[in-house]
ROLODREN-193257 format. One line per 10 residues: their letters; for each residue x, z, y of N, C-alpha, C. Coordinates in steps of 0.05 Angstrom, whole numbers, plus 5000, padded with zeros to 4 digits. Example, Ala and Ser with C-alpha at 12.3 -4.5 7.8 and 13.67 -1.06 7.14 Angstrom:
# ROLODREN-193257
as> 5264 5156 4886 5246 5156 4910 5264 5156 4934; 5257 5142 4955 5273 5143 4979 5258 5157 5001
***
This chain:
# ROLODREN-193257
mklrnnsslh> 2568 5374 1040 2579 5393 1059 2608 5388 1064; 2616 5385 1089 2644 5382 1097 2651 5402 1118; 2675 5413 1116 2685 5430 1137 2702 5414 1157; 2701 5422 1182 2715 5407 1202 2745 5415 1203; 2761 5396 1210 2790 5402 1214 2791 5417 1241; 2797 5443 1239 2796 5460 1263 2822 5458 1279; 2826 5436 1292 2850 5431 1307 2850 5445 1334; 2873 5448 1345 2875 5460 1372 2862 5443 1393; 2862 5416 1389 2849 5398 1408 2819 5403 1408; 2808 5407 1384 2779 5413 1382 2772 5439 1396
klfyglkkvd> 2789 5459 1392 2784 5484 1405 2784 5481 1436; 2800 5463 1446 2802 5458 1475 2775 5450 1486; 2760 5436 1470 2734 5426 1479 2710 5445 1472; 2717 5468 1461 2696 5487 1453 2677 5494 1476; 2688 5499 1499 2671 5507 1522 2656 5485 1535; 2660 5460 1526 2647 5438 1538 2621 5430 1524; 2614 5444 1503 2589 5438 1489 2566 5450 1505; 2548 5434 1514 2526 5443 1530 2502 5449 1514; 2488 5471 1520 2465 5480 1506 2442 5484 1525; 2419 5471 1519 2394 5476 1533 2377 5495 1516
cvvvtynrln> 2361 5511 1528 2343 5529 1513 2314 5523 1519; 2297 5525 1498 2268 5521 1501 2255 5547 1492; 2238 5559 1510 2223 5583 1504 2194 5576 1508; 2177 5582 1488 2148 5577 1490 2135 5605 1494; 2117 5606 1514 2104 5632 1520 2074 5629 1524; 2060 5651 1518 2032 5653 1523 2023 5682 1526; 2018 5690 1551 2006 5716 1557 2023 5740 1546; 2049 5738 1548 2066 5760 1541 2088 5763 1562; 2079 5768 1586 2097 5767 1609 2121 5787 1607; 2115 5811 1599 2136 5831 1597 2157 5823 1576
llkeciqsil> 2148 5813 1554 2168 5803 1534 2183 5779 1543; 2169 5761 1557 2182 5737 1568 2204 5745 1587; 2199 5764 1604 2220 5773 1623 2245 5783 1608; 2240 5798 1587 2262 5809 1571 2277 5787 1557; 2261 5767 1546 2273 5744 1532 2291 5728 1550; 2281 5721 1574 2296 5705 1593 2321 5719 1602; 2319 5745 1607 2342 5761 1615 2364 5761 1594; 2355 5764 1569 2374 5764 1546 2388 5737 1543; 2374 5716 1549 2386 5689 1548 2407 5686 1571; 2400 5696 1594 2418 5694 1617 2443 5711 1613
nqtypvnhiy> 2440 5732 1596 2463 5750 1591 2481 5741 1569; 2476 5717 1558 2492 5708 1535 2522 5704 1543; 2539 5710 1524 2568 5706 1529 2575 5676 1530; 2558 5660 1517 2561 5631 1519 2538 5620 1536; 2543 5611 1560 2521 5605 1579 2505 5581 1571; 2479 5582 1577 2462 5559 1572 2462 5541 1597; 2455 5516 1592 2454 5497 1614 2428 5498 1629; 2405 5496 1614 2379 5500 1626 2362 5517 1607; 2342 5530 1618 2322 5544 1602 2294 5532 1609; 2284 5516 1591 2258 5504 1595 2237 5524 1583
vvnnnstdnt> 2221 5534 1601 2200 5553 1593 2173 5539 1593; 2162 5535 1569 2137 5522 1566 2115 5543 1567; 2100 5543 1588 2079 5563 1593 2052 5551 1583; 2041 5562 1562 2017 5552 1549 1992 5561 1563; 1991 5556 1590 1967 5562 1606 1961 5592 1605; 1982 5608 1608 1979 5637 1609 1961 5646 1632; 1948 5669 1628 1930 5680 1649 1940 5707 1659; 1965 5713 1653 1976 5740 1660 1997 5740 1682; 1995 5721 1700 2014 5719 1723 2041 5706 1715; 2042 5695 1691 2067 5682 1682 2075 5659 1701
inylaeiakn> 2056 5644 1710 2061 5621 1727 2075 5629 1753; 2066 5651 1765 2078 5661 1790 2105 5672 1785; 2109 5686 1763 2135 5697 1756 2155 5675 1753; 2148 5654 1738 2166 5632 1733 2173 5617 1760; 2153 5614 1776 2159 5601 1802 2179 5617 1819; 2176 5643 1818 2194 5661 1834 2222 5660 1823; 2226 5663 1797 2253 5664 1786 2267 5636 1787; 2250 5615 1786 2262 5588 1788 2273 5582 1815; 2262 5596 1836 2273 5593 1863 2302 5602 1865; 2307 5623 1850 2333 5637 1852 2353 5629 1831
ntkivpinlt> 2344 5614 1811 2361 5606 1788 2354 5578 1779; 2371 5559 1785 2364 5531 1779 2366 5525 1749; 2376 5544 1734 2377 5540 1705 2349 5541 1692; 2331 5556 1706 2304 5560 1695 2285 5538 1704; 2273 5524 1685 2256 5502 1691 2229 5507 1679; 2209 5516 1695 2182 5521 1684 2168 5495 1677; 2153 5496 1655 2136 5474 1647 2108 5486 1643; 2092 5484 1664 2065 5498 1663 2044 5478 1653; 2032 5485 1630 2011 5468 1618 1984 5477 1628; 1965 5458 1627 1937 5464 1636 1919 5471 1613
envggaggfn> 1930 5471 1589 1916 5481 1565 1935 5493 1545; 1925 5510 1528 1942 5522 1507 1944 5503 1484; 1968 5492 1480 1971 5473 1458 1985 5486 1434; 1986 5513 1434 1998 5527 1412 2028 5527 1412; 2040 5542 1394 2069 5542 1392 2080 5515 1384; 2066 5502 1366 2075 5475 1357 2075 5455 1379; 2054 5454 1395 2053 5436 1417 2073 5443 1439; 2077 5469 1443 2096 5478 1463 2125 5470 1456; 2133 5474 1431 2160 5466 1423 2163 5436 1423; 2142 5421 1416 2143 5392 1418 2149 5383 1447
igikkfikan> 2135 5395 1466 2138 5387 1494 2165 5395 1504; 2174 5420 1497 2199 5430 1507 2223 5414 1496; 2222 5406 1471 2244 5391 1459 2244 5362 1471; 2221 5351 1476 2220 5325 1490 2233 5326 1517; 2228 5348 1532 2240 5352 1558 2270 5353 1556; 2280 5367 1535 2309 5369 1530 2321 5341 1525; 2307 5325 1509 2317 5298 1503 2316 5280 1527; 2294 5282 1543 2291 5265 1566 2312 5272 1588; 2318 5298 1591 2337 5306 1611 2365 5296 1604; 2372 5296 1579 2397 5286 1569 2421 5299 1583
tadfvwimdd> 2420 5325 1585 2441 5340 1599 2456 5359 1581; 2448 5360 1555 2461 5379 1537 2464 5367 1509; 2481 5379 1493 2487 5369 1466 2471 5382 1445; 2461 5407 1451 2445 5423 1432 2421 5434 1446; 2400 5440 1430 2377 5454 1440 2373 5480 1423; 2370 5502 1437 2365 5528 1424 2337 5537 1431; 2321 5541 1410 2292 5546 1415 2284 5574 1404; 2263 5585 1417 2253 5611 1408 2226 5617 1421; 2212 5637 1409 2188 5647 1421 2194 5667 1443; 2173 5674 1458 2178 5692 1481 2183 5721 1473
dtipqeqale> 2178 5728 1447 2183 5755 1438 2209 5757 1422; 2227 5738 1426 2253 5737 1414 2274 5748 1434; 2289 5768 1426 2309 5780 1443 2336 5777 1430; 2352 5757 1438 2378 5753 1425 2399 5772 1436; 2416 5782 1418 2439 5798 1427 2458 5780 1443; 2476 5793 1458 2492 5777 1478 2509 5755 1465; 2518 5758 1440 2535 5738 1428 2520 5720 1408; 2494 5722 1409 2478 5706 1390 2483 5676 1392; 2482 5666 1416 2488 5637 1419 2517 5630 1414; 2535 5646 1424 2563 5640 1420 2570 5639 1390
nlirkddild> 2558 5657 1374 2563 5657 1345 2551 5634 1331; 2529 5623 1342 2518 5598 1331 2537 5575 1337; 2545 5572 1362 2561 5550 1371 2589 5550 1357; 2599 5573 1352 2625 5575 1338 2625 5561 1312; 2602 5561 1298 2601 5549 1272 2604 5518 1273; 2599 5507 1296 2604 5478 1299 2633 5472 1298; 2650 5492 1303 2679 5488 1300 2687 5487 1270; 2670 5498 1253 2676 5499 1225 2663 5476 1209; 2639 5470 1216 2624 5449 1200 2628 5421 1212; 2631 5403 1194 2635 5375 1203 2608 5363 1212
swgflcsnvr> 2586 5370 1198 2560 5361 1205 2539 5381 1195; 2517 5383 1210 2496 5402 1202 2470 5394 1216; 2448 5404 1204 2422 5397 1215 2410 5418 1233; 2415 5444 1226 2406 5465 1243 2421 5491 1236; 2423 5509 1255 2434 5536 1252 2415 5556 1262; 2407 5575 1245 2388 5595 1253 2400 5622 1254; 2389 5639 1270 2399 5667 1273 2389 5685 1252; 2402 5708 1250 2395 5730 1233 2375 5747 1247; 2349 5744 1240 2327 5756 1255 2321 5784 1244; 2322 5804 1262 2317 5831 1254 2292 5842 1268
wkddsaanmn> 2282 5864 1258 2260 5878 1270 2271 5902 1286; 2255 5917 1299 2264 5938 1317 2280 5960 1303; 2276 5964 1277 2292 5984 1263 2316 5972 1249; 2323 5947 1256 2345 5932 1245 2341 5923 1217; 2317 5925 1206 2311 5913 1180 2306 5884 1184; 2306 5868 1163 2300 5840 1165 2271 5836 1175; 2267 5818 1194 2240 5811 1203 2227 5795 1181; 2207 5806 1168 2196 5794 1144 2182 5767 1150; 2173 5763 1174 2160 5738 1182 2180 5715 1184; 2206 5722 1186 2226 5701 1193 2248 5699 1172
vptverdwnq> 2242 5707 1147 2262 5704 1126 2263 5674 1118; 2286 5662 1120 2288 5633 1113 2287 5628 1083; 2281 5604 1075 2282 5595 1048 2310 5585 1041; 2323 5599 1022 2351 5592 1016 2352 5568 0996; 2374 5554 0998 2380 5533 0978 2391 5545 0952; 2392 5528 0931 2402 5539 0906 2432 5546 0908; 2447 5531 0924 2475 5537 0929 2479 5553 0955; 2462 5572 0959 2460 5587 0985 2486 5600 0992; 2502 5609 0973 2526 5625 0979 2552 5608 0980; 2549 5582 0982 2572 5564 0983 2592 5571 1005
laklglikvk> 2582 5578 1028 2599 5585 1051 2594 5613 1061; 2585 5630 1043 2578 5658 1050 2602 5673 1062; 2626 5667 1052 2649 5681 1061 2656 5674 1090; 2644 5653 1100 2647 5645 1128 2623 5654 1146; 2605 5670 1134 2582 5680 1148 2560 5660 1150; 2560 5640 1132 2539 5619 1132 2524 5620 1106; 2497 5622 1108 2480 5621 1085 2464 5596 1086; 2467 5579 1065 2453 5553 1065 2424 5556 1060; 2407 5545 1078 2379 5548 1076 2364 5521 1077; 2340 5521 1065 2324 5497 1065 2305 5496 1088
aasfvsilfp> 2295 5519 1096 2276 5520 1118 2279 5547 1133; 2272 5546 1159 2275 5570 1175 2254 5570 1197; 2251 5593 1211 2231 5595 1233 2244 5587 1259; 2226 5584 1279 2235 5576 1306 2242 5601 1323; 2247 5623 1310 2255 5647 1324 2286 5647 1325; 2296 5633 1345 2325 5629 1350 2337 5610 1329; 2337 5584 1336 2348 5563 1319 2360 5542 1337; 2382 5531 1328 2397 5511 1344 2397 5484 1330; 2391 5464 1345 2391 5436 1335 2410 5419 1352; 2427 5403 1339 2441 5383 1355 2422 5361 1365
kkiveavgyp> 2429 5350 1388 2412 5329 1400 2410 5305 1381; 2432 5299 1367 2431 5275 1349 2412 5279 1325; 2407 5304 1318 2388 5310 1296 2360 5305 1305; 2354 5314 1329 2327 5309 1340 2322 5279 1343; 2343 5264 1351 2340 5235 1353 2336 5222 1326; 2347 5234 1305 2345 5223 1278 2319 5229 1265; 2308 5253 1269 2284 5261 1254 2258 5263 1270; 2261 5262 1297 2237 5263 1313 2231 5291 1322; 2205 5297 1327 2197 5322 1340 2179 5338 1321; 2176 5364 1326 2157 5380 1311 2129 5369 1314
isdffiwgdd> 2112 5374 1295 2085 5363 1295 2067 5379 1313; 2059 5367 1336 2043 5381 1356 2016 5390 1345; 2005 5374 1328 1977 5379 1318 1976 5403 1300; 1998 5413 1290 1998 5438 1274 1987 5461 1289; 1990 5461 1315 1981 5482 1334 1997 5508 1331; 1993 5522 1309 2009 5546 1304 2015 5548 1274; 2036 5562 1268 2044 5569 1241 2051 5544 1223; 2075 5544 1215 2084 5523 1195 2098 5500 1208; 2097 5497 1234 2111 5475 1248 2141 5477 1244; 2151 5502 1244 2179 5507 1240 2188 5501 1211
veytkritkl> 2172 5509 1192 2178 5503 1164 2179 5473 1159; 2158 5460 1169 2157 5430 1165 2181 5416 1177; 2187 5424 1202 2209 5410 1216 2236 5415 1203; 2241 5440 1196 2267 5445 1183 2269 5433 1155; 2247 5434 1141 2247 5420 1115 2250 5390 1117; 2238 5379 1138 2242 5350 1143 2271 5344 1147; 2285 5361 1161 2314 5357 1167 2330 5359 1141; 2326 5380 1125 2342 5383 1101 2334 5363 1080; 2309 5353 1080 2301 5332 1062 2317 5306 1067; 2326 5303 1092 2342 5279 1099 2372 5284 1095
nydgylvsds> 2378 5306 1080 2406 5313 1072 2424 5323 1095; 2411 5334 1116 2425 5349 1136 2424 5379 1129; 2446 5392 1127 2447 5419 1118 2438 5439 1140; 2423 5460 1132 2416 5481 1149 2429 5507 1141; 2436 5524 1160 2450 5549 1154 2440 5572 1171; 2438 5595 1158 2434 5620 1173 2462 5631 1181; 2465 5638 1206 2490 5649 1216 2488 5679 1217; 2502 5693 1199 2497 5721 1195 2503 5739 1219; 2522 5731 1236 2528 5748 1259 2515 5738 1285; 2497 5720 1283 2480 5713 1306 2455 5729 1304
lvehkietni> 2454 5751 1318 2433 5771 1315 2412 5770 1337; 2387 5770 1329 2365 5771 1349 2344 5790 1339; 2329 5802 1357 2307 5819 1350 2281 5804 1355; 2263 5805 1335 2236 5793 1338 2217 5817 1343; 2207 5818 1368 2191 5841 1377 2161 5839 1370; 2157 5836 1343 2129 5836 1333 2121 5866 1330; 2095 5871 1331 2086 5898 1330 2091 5912 1303; 2085 5897 1281 2089 5908 1255 2106 5888 1238; 2122 5898 1221 2140 5881 1206 2127 5872 1180; 2109 5853 1182 2095 5842 1159 2097 5812 1159
ttdivlekdr> 2093 5800 1136 2091 5771 1135 2064 5762 1143; 2060 5736 1146 2033 5725 1152 2017 5727 1126; 1999 5747 1125 1984 5752 1101 1955 5757 1109; 1937 5740 1100 1909 5741 1108 1896 5766 1098; 1906 5777 1077 1894 5802 1065 1901 5826 1082; 1926 5826 1094 1935 5849 1109 1928 5847 1139; 1919 5824 1148 1913 5820 1176 1890 5839 1185; 1897 5854 1207 1878 5874 1217 1860 5863 1239; 1870 5844 1254 1857 5833 1277 1837 5811 1268; 1811 5815 1272 1792 5795 1263 1796 5768 1277
nrikryffan> 1803 5768 1302 1808 5743 1317 1831 5727 1305; 1851 5741 1295 1874 5728 1284 1869 5716 1256; 1848 5725 1243 1842 5715 1216 1837 5685 1218; 1826 5675 1239 1820 5647 1242 1846 5630 1241; 1869 5642 1248 1894 5627 1249 1902 5619 1221; 1892 5632 1200 1900 5626 1173 1889 5599 1164; 1870 5589 1178 1862 5561 1174 1886 5543 1178; 1900 5546 1201 1923 5530 1207 1946 5536 1187; 1950 5561 1180 1971 5568 1162 1968 5554 1136; 1944 5554 1124 1940 5541 1098 1939 5511 1100
rnavyttkkl> 1926 5501 1120 1925 5472 1124 1953 5461 1127; 1969 5473 1144 1996 5463 1149 2014 5466 1125; 2011 5488 1110 2028 5492 1086 2021 5471 1065; 1996 5465 1061 1988 5445 1041 1999 5418 1049; 1996 5411 1074 2007 5385 1084 2037 5383 1079; 2052 5404 1087 2081 5403 1085 2089 5401 1056; 2076 5416 1038 2083 5414 1010 2077 5387 0999; 2053 5377 1006 2045 5350 0997 2065 5328 1006; 2074 5331 1031 2090 5310 1043 2120 5312 1034; 2130 5337 1031 2159 5340 1028 2168 5353 1002
egnarlvell> 2149 5365 0987 2158 5380 0964 2150 5367 0937; 2131 5349 0937 2124 5336 0912 2099 5348 0898; 2090 5335 0877 2065 5342 0864 2066 5369 0850; 2088 5374 0837 2090 5399 0821 2088 5423 0840; 2102 5423 0862 2100 5445 0881 2072 5447 0895; 2060 5423 0898 2033 5423 0910 2013 5437 0891; 2015 5430 0866 1997 5443 0846 2001 5473 0846; 2026 5481 0846 2033 5509 0847 2021 5523 0871; 2023 5510 0894 2011 5522 0919 1981 5523 0917; 1968 5502 0907 1939 5502 0906 1928 5523 0886
lkklgyeplk> 1942 5528 0865 1934 5549 0847 1935 5576 0861; 1954 5579 0878 1957 5604 0893 1935 5606 0914; 1930 5585 0929 1912 5585 0952 1882 5584 0943; 1877 5570 0921 1849 5568 0912 1842 5588 0890; 1862 5601 0879 1856 5621 0858 1865 5649 0865; 1891 5653 0868 1902 5680 0872 1894 5691 0900; 1896 5675 0921 1890 5685 0947 1861 5693 0950; 1841 5677 0942 1813 5686 0943 1808 5712 0928; 1821 5715 0904 1817 5740 0889 1829 5764 0904; 1852 5760 0916 1864 5781 0932 1845 5789 0955
ilfkskdykl> 1834 5769 0969 1816 5774 0991 1792 5791 0982; 1780 5783 0959 1756 5796 0950 1760 5824 0940; 1783 5829 0928 1789 5855 0915 1807 5874 0931; 1822 5862 0950 1841 5880 0964 1836 5882 0994; 1822 5863 1006 1816 5865 1034 1797 5888 1039; 1801 5903 1062 1784 5925 1068 1759 5917 1084; 1760 5894 1096 1737 5885 1112 1737 5855 1115; 1716 5844 1127 1714 5815 1134 1720 5797 1110; 1712 5805 1086 1720 5790 1062 1711 5761 1063; 1685 5757 1069 1675 5729 1069 1687 5713 1093
frlkyslkgt> 1692 5727 1114 1704 5714 1138 1732 5705 1131; 1748 5722 1118 1775 5715 1109 1774 5692 1089; 1755 5694 1070 1753 5673 1049 1746 5646 1062; 1729 5646 1081 1721 5620 1095 1745 5606 1106; 1762 5620 1121 1785 5607 1135 1807 5600 1115; 1810 5617 1095 1830 5611 1074 1824 5585 1059; 1799 5583 1049 1791 5560 1033 1789 5535 1050; 1778 5538 1074 1774 5515 1092 1801 5503 1099; 1821 5519 1106 1847 5509 1112 1861 5495 1089; 1858 5507 1065 1871 5495 1041 1859 5468 1035
lwglfynpkt> 1833 5466 1034 1820 5441 1028 1824 5420 1049; 1825 5428 1074 1830 5410 1096 1858 5398 1093; 1877 5414 1084 1904 5405 1082 1908 5382 1063; 1890 5380 1043 1893 5358 1023 1888 5331 1035; 1872 5330 1057 1866 5304 1070 1878 5301 1097; 1892 5322 1106 1904 5323 1132 1929 5305 1134; 1930 5288 1156 1952 5270 1159 1959 5268 1189; 1972 5288 1200 1978 5288 1228 2000 5268 1235; 2001 5262 1261 2022 5243 1271 2049 5257 1273; 2069 5244 1261 2097 5253 1264 2110 5235 1284
eky> 2118 5247 1306 2129 5231 1328 2159 5227 1325; 2166 5202 1326 2195 5194 1324 2207 5194 1352; 2234 5195 1353 2248 5194 1378 2245 5167 1391
***
């Protein structure tokens, strides 16, 4: 970790750092409208907003076409199939790299509502740090409590720069996170094949594994407009259709641990996923016990042999 020499010359160039934004959306038009407006209201302006539309069926495509007519910052990317959050971020970040018009990319889901200074407070930290891999926002729920789904994994020396409003983290979610263009060029892209859940953890761990530091910026505040403030927990999941997603959650978690964390951590995870989690499902789930068990075990076992393509720059 190195701090930058905060010279007056560097401050002069503060406003010249260009930021593109990538938003991935699927059938949440009202939230998307709020998200885009909050991005446009930022005190630090974005260069472009690439909106990756995962083949939504709720008039998103028409809305994007209309607002793009009146605002050249907004660039719709309309897909003909739903490639999931992972595929959407992969495509959006590739568009950012290909356009080559900005120094940083700021990414988020369509239900992320950043406060007006969220981006400015992220960018300001570049004046402090000599080098870094990613900067993530302080994600809150509607009652201003921590959004449980987006709590980052802290490093052992997490409080090294806490007095500067920086918490050192190993992994973070894609709910408002900033990457320098040079980092994307160094580590490649998120894994498209993950589809949903875990692509953000794998990508940020891949970055910190290569000795690029990640930090949570305490005063970069965003709201994650999820319905209930819970973690991804197959036992607590109430929607039967969403239970199937835990196949991806377990598969992707096993792969990431196997690839980036080592054998000891993999054994620890497998004990949890093949022992503790099935017991929790059987004794604590209120319904769909065998259905939950099927997707939990299937995802975990699949992850042991899963080897998706990691795309380089």
